[in-house]
N, C-alpha and C positions, 0 to 999 in steps of 0.2 A: 504494500500500500504506500502511495506517495506521501511523504511527511507533511507536505503543505496542504493536504486536503482539509477543509474546515470541519469543525466539530459537527455541524448540522448534517453534512454529507456522511460523516462517519456513523452518526446515529442512524441514519437511514439505511446504510449498509448493514449495520448490526441488526436492525429490524428485519431486513430482507433475508439475511443469511441465517438468522436464528442464534440461539444461545451458544452453540458450539463455536461461533465465529469470534467470541470475545477475546480469546487468547491471541488469535492472529491480529486482530485490530489493535491490540495493546501495543504493537510495535509502531503504530502510526503516532506521530507527534500530536499530543494534546488529547488523546483518547484515554478515558478511564471507564472501566465497566461500571464502577460505582456511580458514575455521573451519567449513565445512559439515560437519555431524555425520554425515551419511548417505552419505559418499563411497563406501564399499565397496558399499553397496546400489545406489547410482547406477551404479557400474561394472558390476555384475552385470546389472542391468536393461538398461543401454545395450548390453551385449554381445549381448543378444537383440533388443531392440526397435529399435535403430538399423538393423537390417536392413530396416526400412521404407523407408529412404532409399538412393538410389544414390550413386555416387561424385560425381556432379555436384552432389549436395546436401551434400557434406562428409563422408560416411561412407566410410572406406577400411578394409576388413577387414584388409589386410596391413600397414598402417603406422600412423604417428601415435602418440598416447599414450593412457593411460587404458584404457578398456574393451576396445579392440581388441587389447591385449596379452594378454588372457586366452586360455587354450586351453579346448577342450571339457572335458577332465578336471578342470581347476581350477575352471571355471565350475560344473560339476556338483557338485563337492565343496562349493563355497561356498554354492550355493542350499540344499543339504541341511543345511548348518551353521546358516544364518541363518533360513530360512523354515520354517513348519510343513508337515507332510506334504501337506495338501490343496493348498497353494500350490505346493509342489514338483511335484506331479502336473500342475497346470495349466501351469506353466512348461515342463515336459518335453513335454507334449502339443503346446503351441504351437510349441516348438522344432522338433519333428519334422514336424508336419502343416502349419503355416503357413509356417515359415521354412526348411523342408527341410534341417535340420541332420542329415543322414544319418550324420554321424560318430558320433552317439549309437548307431547300429545297426550300423555297420561296423567299429567298434573294439571288440575283444573285452573289454578291461578296462573300457571305458566302459559297454558294454552290460550287463555283469554287475553294475554298480552301480545300474542302473535298478530301480525298484519293479515287481515282477511284478503286473500287473493287466490288466483287459480292454482298456484303452486301449493298453497296450504290446503286447498280443497282436495287436490289429488293425494296429498300425504295423509289427510284424514281418512279418505276412502281406503287407502292402502293399509293404514295402521289401526283402523277402527276396531279390529279384533282384540287389541290390547286395552281398549277403553271399557270402563265400568262406571255405573252409577251416574253421579252428577257430571262426570267428564263427558259422557255421551251427550247429555243435554247441551253443554257448552259447545261441543263439536257441531251438533246439529244447528245451533244458532249461527255459528260461523258459516256452515254450508249454506244456510238460508240467505245470509247476507250476500255471499258470492253469487249464488244462483239467481237471486233477485236482480242483481246488477247485470248479470249476463242476459237475463230475460229482457230487461229494459233495452239493452243494446240491440237485441235481435228482433223484438216484437214489431217495431215500426217497419223495418225492412221486410219482414215476412208478410205483414198485412199489406204493404204496398205492392209486393210482388204477386201475391196469391189471390187477394180478394176480388180483383178484376173490376169489370164494369159495374157501376152503381145502379141499383134498382130504385128509382125515385118514387115508385108506387108502393113501397113497403117501408115501414118505419124501421130504422136501424138501431143497433145496440152498441156499435163502436162509437162512443161519444168523443169525437174530436172535431176541431174546427173544419178540418178537411171534409167531413161528412155532414156538416150542419145544413139542414134544409131551411134556407132563409125564408122562402116564400110561405111554406107551411107554418113556420114559427110565427111569422108576422100575422098570417091569416087567423091562426088559432088564438092569438093573443089580442086581436083587435077589440075584443069586448072589454079589455083592461085599459083602453086608451084614456089618458088623463087630459081632458079638454082644457082645463084651467091652466095647466102647466105645459100643455102641448108636448106630451111625452108618452111613449108606449111602455107600459109596465109588463115585463116578461115573467109570466108564472112558470112556464115550462118551455124547454128547448126541444126541437124535433130533429131527428137525424135520419139520413137516408140509409138504406140497407146496402151493403157492399156487393152482395152476390145474388144473382138470379137463382132461385132455388129450383133445381131440377134434380136429377140423380146425383148424389154425392160422389165425389172421387174418393177412392180408398187409398191411403198411404200405409204400406206395410214396411216397417223399419226393423231389420234383423241385424243385431249388433254383436260382434265378437267381443267378449269381455276379457280376453287375455291381457296380461299386464301391459304389453306394448300398445294396446288400443285404448288406454285410459282416457286420453283427451277426447277421442271419438265417442266413447261411452257417455261422457259428461255432456257434450254438445248434442248427441242424439237424444238423450233424455230430455234436455231442455227444449229442443226443437219439437219433439213429439208432444210435449205438454202444450206448447203454443199451437201446433196444428190441431190438437184435440179441441181447443176452444174456438176454432174457426168453423162456422156453419157449413162451409162448402166441403169440408173434409171429414171422412171417418178414418181414424188413425189407430193402427195397431203397433205395439212395440214389443219385440221379442229379443231377449238377451240369451246368449249361449256361451258355454265353454264345451265340456263334454256332455253337459246337461242343457236342457232347453227350458226357459222360464218365460211365460207370457205375462208381461207387465201392463197390458192394455187397460186393465181396470185400476191402475194406479197413476194415471196420467194427470189427474187433477193437481197432484202435489209432487213435483219433480224432486223435492228434497227427500221425502220419505222413500221415493223410488231409488234415488242414488244411495241412500243409507242402507238399502236392502240388497244392493248389488255386492256379490262376492267376487272380487277381482282375482284373476289368476287361473290356474288349472290348465288342462289340455284344450284342444280345439277340435270340434266335430262339426264342420260346416255343413256337410250333407244332411246330418240329422236335423239341424236347425232349418235348413231349406225345406226339408220334407214336412216338418211341422208347419212352417209358415205358408207352404203351398195349400194347406187345408183352409187358410183364411181367405183364399181367392174366391170371391163371390161373383164379381163382374169384371173379368180380366180386362175388357176393353176400357174400363174406367179405373184401372188400378196402376199405381206406381209402386213397384217392388224395389226396395232399397236394401242391398246387402252391404254392411259396413264391416270390412275385414281386411287383414293383411294377406289373406288367401293362403296362409300356411296351414293347410289341412293336416290334421294328425292321424287321419285314416286314409285308406286307398282313395286317391283323388278322382278316379274315374266316376265314382258315385256322385261326387259333387258336380262334375260336368254333366252327368246324365240328368240329374234333377234340375239343374240350371237350364238345360235345353228344354225340358218339359215346361218350365215356367215361361221361358221366352216364347215357345210355340203356342202357349195358351192365349197369347195376344196382349198380355200386359206389357208395360214398359219396365224393363229390368235395368236398374242402375247399380253398379258396383263401385263403392267408395273405398279406396285404399286408405283414406284419411279424411276426417271431418273436423277440422279446427282452423284457426286463423294462422297457424304457423306453416301449414302445408308440407311439413317434413314427414316423410313416410319411407318405411322399408317394407317391401312386399314381394310376393312371389310373382316375378314378371312373366314367367312362362304361363302361369295360370291366368294372369290378367289378359295376356295376348290370346289365349285359347277362348276365354269367355267373350272377348271382344269379337273374335272371328265368328262366334255363334250368334252374335247380334246384341250382346249386352253393351250398355254404355259404361265405360270404365274410366274413372277419374279420381284425382285427389283434389277436392275443392273445399272452399270455405263455406261456412253456414249461409252467408248472404247469397253466394253464388248458387247454392242448392235451392234456396227459396225462389230465386229468379228462374232457375231451370224448371222447377215444378210449376211456377206461375205460367210459363210459356206453354207447358204441356196441357194444363187444364183449361186454358183459354183457347 
């Protein structure tokens, strides 16, 4: 180390290189380990990243001095005090996912201090098996906050894409300025006209209906719940709940690993739905397709959506055979290799190509792109 390097730079090197670098840095002019300026940050980072090393390499979680004396609640408090929000989220994510600090999710007080976001939602779903009693209630409250935010983001786009041409002869139930029936509202409230003050008093607003009611379209969403598909499971559940509340659609949601579970009767509350999902396990796509095929009532007005990485755990020819039957029935068959806003996906490309050659639409798309695609189909 060059002797003229200033103390601030030396401290930063010490923080970057870790505790073992102190002896080497001591050779640099002006550096003293006892005057290390970032000692608290070093303790905080060591508490997490020393988990890379086992006891045979000098790390003992239960004893010693310094970082190992921290507890999860004090560590969490300190990172929130010292680091910016984005850094805190990274540290929390690594603590849970990489270093399995499940105390963050199994201690009610600690859990309630975590930032509600999509990463935390995924971790709650992954580790909810460790939770008991009041912790489950706190976790569910966090899930609801994140899901409600997600629904707000998606609902307006889905309504705009799918509800189609307005029916001005039927009163609507989507109460927004976009659907306000001005003429009817004025006509129905003329009886309340205040002649003295020359103003119209509105007792009730009237809205147009978004969709001409004929035969409903059926949306069947069949979702692979293996660990790699967690983002897609979350978005599928939320979108199925929104579809469920649209008058133009009848919605079915089927979740599968090696077992198949029909969750169509739980679409009113996507939070309860997500908390009931058991992520992980093997994958039996053909079995899920065979069950979902029984839900086909009017194929010509059905959009069948398979959300999966297409990594079938059983002989794949059966998956192809049932997929061909579904396509030949006349319904629109969409295979989503991912359904989230990141668009990152790893999937069986040979299977995707085979299904596309059969006539399936295969894509990795975002939720708003899916709603636009469905809107074009049903209109």
